[in-house]
N, C-alpha and C positions, 0 to 999 in steps of 0.2 A: 256787766258793765256797771261802772260805779255812777254814782249821781254826778251831774255837771257841777263843776266847781269853777267858777270864774273870778274867785277871790283876787283883788288887785288888778284885774284886768279892767280896761276902758272899753265900753261897748257904745257903739252909735247905731240907732235903728232910724232910717229915714222914714219919714211919713208916720211918726209914731204917736201923735197926739190922740188918736182913736182908732177904733176897729182893729184889724189884724195888726198893724204896726204897733199899736199899744200893747196887745197880747204878748208880742215877740219881745218889746222892750221889757215888759214885767218878768218874763221868763229869765231874761238876763240879770234883772234885779234880784230875783229870788236865788239866782246862783251865785250872788256876791259881787256882781261887777259894779263898776262905777258907771253909770248910766247916763247917756245924753239923749233925751227925748227931743226929736226933731219935728219941726212944723213949718209951715209956709203962712197959712193965715188962721189956723185954728188954735189962737193963743189960749182962750180960756180951757179947751180941752186938753192942751198941752200941760197947763197949769195943775189940772187935776190929774193927769196921769204921772206927773212928776211927783205930787203928793203921795200917790199909791205906789209908787216905786220905792220913795223913802220908807214907806211903812212895810213894805215887803224884803227889806233888806239892802236898799241902796241909800243911805242917809244922805250922801252927798248929790243925789241925781239933780240935774240940771235941765231947763229948757233951751234949745238952740233954734233960732228961726233963720231961715235961709231958703234961697231959690236954688234948687240943685241943678237947674239947666244953665246956670251962669257961673262960669269959671271963677271969676272974683269972688261971687258969694260963697262959693264953695271953699276957697282958700279961707275966707273970713270965718266961716262956719267951724272949719278944723282949726284954725288958729284959737278961736275962743274955747273950743274943747280941751286943746292942749294946754292953754293957759289955766283953765279951771280943774281939768281931772288928769291930764296927761295925754300921751299919744294914743291913739286908737288902735286896739288890739282886735277887736271884733267889729266887723261892718256888716250890717245887714241893709240890702238895698231894696227896700220894700215899696218906696214912693212910686205912685204912677197912676195918671189920669186914664181914663177910657172914655169911648164915646159910642154908646149903644144905637147907633143910627146907621142906615145904609150908607156905604161910602159916597155916594153921589150926593147925598144931602148934608154930608160934612163940609163945612167952610174951612179954607186952608189955614186959618189960625188954629182951629181946634185940631186939624190934621197934625199939624206941626207940633202943638202942645202934648198930644198924646204921644208921639215918637220921642220928643224930648225928655219929658218926665220920665218915662220908662227906660229908654236906651242910653240917652246922653247922660241922664242923671247918674245912672249905674256907672256908666264910664268914668264921669269927672270925679264921683265919690272914691271909687276904686282906686284911679291913678293918684288921688291926693294921699290915700291911706296907705299905699304899699311901701313908700320909702321907710317909713317908721317901722313898719312891720318887718321888712328886710333887715333893718339895722338890729331889731330884736330877735331876729330869727324865729318869730312865732307870729302867727296871724291867721285869723279866721273871716273868710268872705262868705257870706251866704246871699245869693241873689233870688228874688221871687220872681217866677216864671209864670207859665200858664200852661195847663196840661193841654197835650197835643201840638205843642210848639214844635218838638223834636221831628214831628212827622209832617210839620207845615199844614196841619189841619185849620182851616180857616172858614170863614163865612162872610158874605158881603155886609153884614152888620159888624161893627166894632173892628173893621179891618186894620185901621193904624195900630190898634192895641195888639193884634195878633202878629203883626209884621215886627213891632218892636220886641214882643216877648220872644219871637224866633232869634231876633238879633242878640237878647239877652243870654239865651243858651249857648249860642256860638261864641259870644263873648266870654262866658263862663269857662268854656272848654279852652279858648286860647289863653287866658289868663292863668288857668291851672297849669297848662303846659310851661308857660313862662317863669312860674314861681315853684316848679317842682323841687328846686334844691335850695329853696329858701326858708323853709320851715313853715310855709303858708299852705293852706288849703282853700281852695274856691269851689264852691258847690252851689246847687239850686235846688229850690223847693217849688213845685209847680201845681197849685191847687187848681181845680176846676172852677166850681162855685163855693164861696163862703158864705157864711151864715148872714153877714152883714150886706151882702150885695142887693143892690137895688134892682138889679136885672137878673130873673130867673128863667131858665128854660122850663118847658112843658113839665118834664119828669126828672126826679132827682134820684141818682144811683143809690141804691140801698136804702131808698125811702127817705132820704134826707140830704141836705147840703153838708158839705165839710165844716165842721167847727173849728174855731180858732186853735183849740188844742190839738186837732189832728195836724195842723201844720207846724204848730210850735214844738210838737213832739219830734218830728223830722228835723226841724232846724236845730233843736238841742244836741241831738245826736251829732250832727256835723261840728258842733263847737267843742266836743269833748276832745280829750287827749287820746282816747281810745280810736277815734276816727282820723288820727292824723296820718295815716297812709292812703285815705280816701280823698281824692280831688279830681274836679272834672266831672262830677256826677251830678245827675239830676233825678230826683224823687218826685213821680207825679202823684198827687194826693187827690185822686178823682172817684174813688169807691167803685173802680171797675167800669167808668164810662169810655175810657179811651179804646179799650179792646172792641167794645161794641161798635165803634165809628170805622175800625180797620176792615 
């Protein structure tokens, strides 16, 4: 397999001001993409990630702000990217809140926010990106799920997050089927717990949590031309945690 080359492509990673999203955006920058770093409220962190992206191979990287749960805001977000960089070729739906509490302790506003950022945000951004991808007859969509979602593994804590991520996997497969003749692939990467998480279970598979690089390595494979016949797939990055739960 050759190295990832996104020269001339426009990449949007939602929720990429910091953490895993920033790592994924920087991977696109290193591959030569024109990168849009998206944020909602982390403006200082987004500015820092833009600067790093420019240093790593994306000299015209920009920061774009918007609420991915608001259809009008998503339209404005894409309009800005298209005006500054061009139509989005690579979309990574990374943004998503979580609520590490028992479901009965979660208020309705938090419940709704977790569902909307993870599932509705993925839906709205994908729907907005697809027309230009279809016109170009090339596109890559990678959604960030959660290990165990395909088996509907869940827990009373963080329940809306698990529900939303299960929906993300279903959505991934549906859109992959709907775009099979359009030169577009739609896949998912699903980590268990990544290194920046504030919530850690008692034991880590293989003695450590997933590193950002573990997730970005899977993502970058899906972005290659060599992966152009792979769509509707989900790679779980869990260090072997999932088989232990079955």
